[in-house]
C-alpha positions as a Markdown table, in Angstrom:
| # | Residue | x | y | z |
|---|---|---|---|---|
| 1 | Unk | 15.1 | -74.0 | -14.2 |
| 2 | Unk | 14.3 | -75.8 | -11.0 |
| 3 | Unk | 11.5 | -73.5 | -9.7 |
| 4 | Unk | 10.2 | -72.5 | -13.1 |
| 5 | Unk | 6.5 | -73.1 | -12.2 |
| 6 | Unk | 6.6 | -70.3 | -9.5 |
| 7 | Unk | 5.8 | -67.8 | -12.3 |
| 8 | Unk | 2.5 | -69.6 | -12.7 |
| 9 | Unk | 1.6 | -68.6 | -9.1 |
| 10 | Unk | 3.4 | -65.1 | -8.9 |
| 11 | Unk | 3.4 | -62.6 | -11.6 |
| 12 | Unk | 6.9 | -61.9 | -12.8 |
| 13 | Unk | 6.1 | -58.1 | -12.9 |
| 14 | Unk | 5.7 | -58.4 | -9.0 |
| 15 | Unk | 8.0 | -61.2 | -8.1 |
| 16 | Unk | 11.2 | -60.0 | -9.7 |
| 17 | Unk | 11.1 | -56.5 | -8.1 |
| 18 | Unk | 10.3 | -58.0 | -4.7 |
| 19 | Unk | 13.2 | -60.4 | -5.0 |
| 20 | Unk | 15.6 | -57.8 | -6.1 |
| 21 | Unk | 14.4 | -55.6 | -3.3 |
| 22 | Unk | 14.8 | -58.2 | -0.6 |
| 23 | Unk | 18.4 | -58.8 | -2.0 |
| 24 | Unk | 19.1 | -55.1 | -1.7 |
| 25 | Unk | 17.7 | -54.8 | 1.8 |
| 26 | Unk | 19.7 | -57.8 | 2.9 |
| 27 | Unk | 23.0 | -56.5 | 1.4 |
| 28 | Unk | 22.4 | -53.1 | 3.0 |
| 29 | Unk | 21.8 | -54.5 | 6.4 |
| 30 | Unk | 24.9 | -56.8 | 6.2 |
| 31 | Unk | 27.1 | -53.8 | 5.3 |
| 32 | Unk | 25.6 | -51.6 | 7.9 |
| 33 | Unk | 26.3 | -54.4 | 10.5 |
| 34 | Unk | 30.0 | -54.6 | 9.4 |
| 35 | Unk | 30.5 | -50.9 | 9.6 |
| 36 | Unk | 28.7 | -50.6 | 12.9 |
| 37 | Unk | 30.4 | -53.5 | 14.6 |
| 38 | Unk | 34.1 | -53.1 | 13.5 |
| 39 | Unk | 36.6 | -50.5 | 14.3 |
| 40 | Unk | 38.8 | -50.7 | 11.2 |
| 41 | Unk | 36.2 | -50.4 | 8.5 |
| 42 | Unk | 35.3 | -46.8 | 9.1 |
| 43 | Unk | 39.0 | -45.8 | 9.0 |
| 44 | Unk | 39.6 | -47.9 | 5.8 |
| 45 | Unk | 36.5 | -46.3 | 4.0 |
| 46 | Unk | 37.6 | -42.8 | 5.1 |
| 47 | Unk | 41.1 | -43.3 | 3.5 |
| 48 | Unk | 43.1 | -43.8 | 6.8 |
| 49 | Unk | 46.2 | -45.6 | 6.3 |
| 50 | Unk | 46.5 | -48.3 | 8.9 |
| 51 | Unk | 49.7 | -49.5 | 10.4 |
| 52 | Unk | 51.9 | -51.1 | 7.7 |
| 53 | Unk | 52.4 | -54.9 | 8.2 |
| 54 | Unk | 55.8 | -55.6 | 9.7 |
| 55 | Unk | 57.8 | -58.2 | 7.9 |
| 56 | Unk | 60.4 | -59.6 | 10.1 |
| 57 | Unk | 63.4 | -60.8 | 8.3 |
| 58 | Unk | 65.7 | -63.3 | 9.9 |
| 59 | Unk | 69.1 | -61.6 | 10.5 |
| 60 | Unk | 70.6 | -64.7 | 12.2 |
| 61 | Unk | 72.2 | -67.4 | 10.3 |
| 62 | Unk | 69.9 | -69.9 | 8.5 |
| 63 | Unk | 69.1 | -73.0 | 10.6 |
| 64 | Unk | 71.2 | -76.0 | 9.7 |
| 65 | Unk | 69.9 | -78.1 | 6.9 |
| 66 | Unk | 68.4 | -81.4 | 7.7 |
| 67 | Unk | 70.3 | -84.3 | 6.0 |
| 68 | Unk | 68.4 | -87.1 | 4.4 |
| 69 | Unk | 68.8 | -90.5 | 6.2 |
| 70 | Unk | 71.5 | -92.8 | 4.8 |
| 71 | Unk | 70.4 | -96.1 | 3.5 |
| 72 | Unk | 72.4 | -99.1 | 4.7 |
């Protein structure tokens, strides 16, 4: 462990809950920012089906194949 000596300064009974609490607060704030600043997340989380992706298939003839150069 790189920072193993930190537990000689900070009691693990205090340090571990503080660390996990900081991770939880940071995660909550990031998720809140995403939900607050986007338009599609709220609809997605509420079960709204977005517009389906349109897959355009080429109906025209395929482009001509490129021929390999001929060695002389």
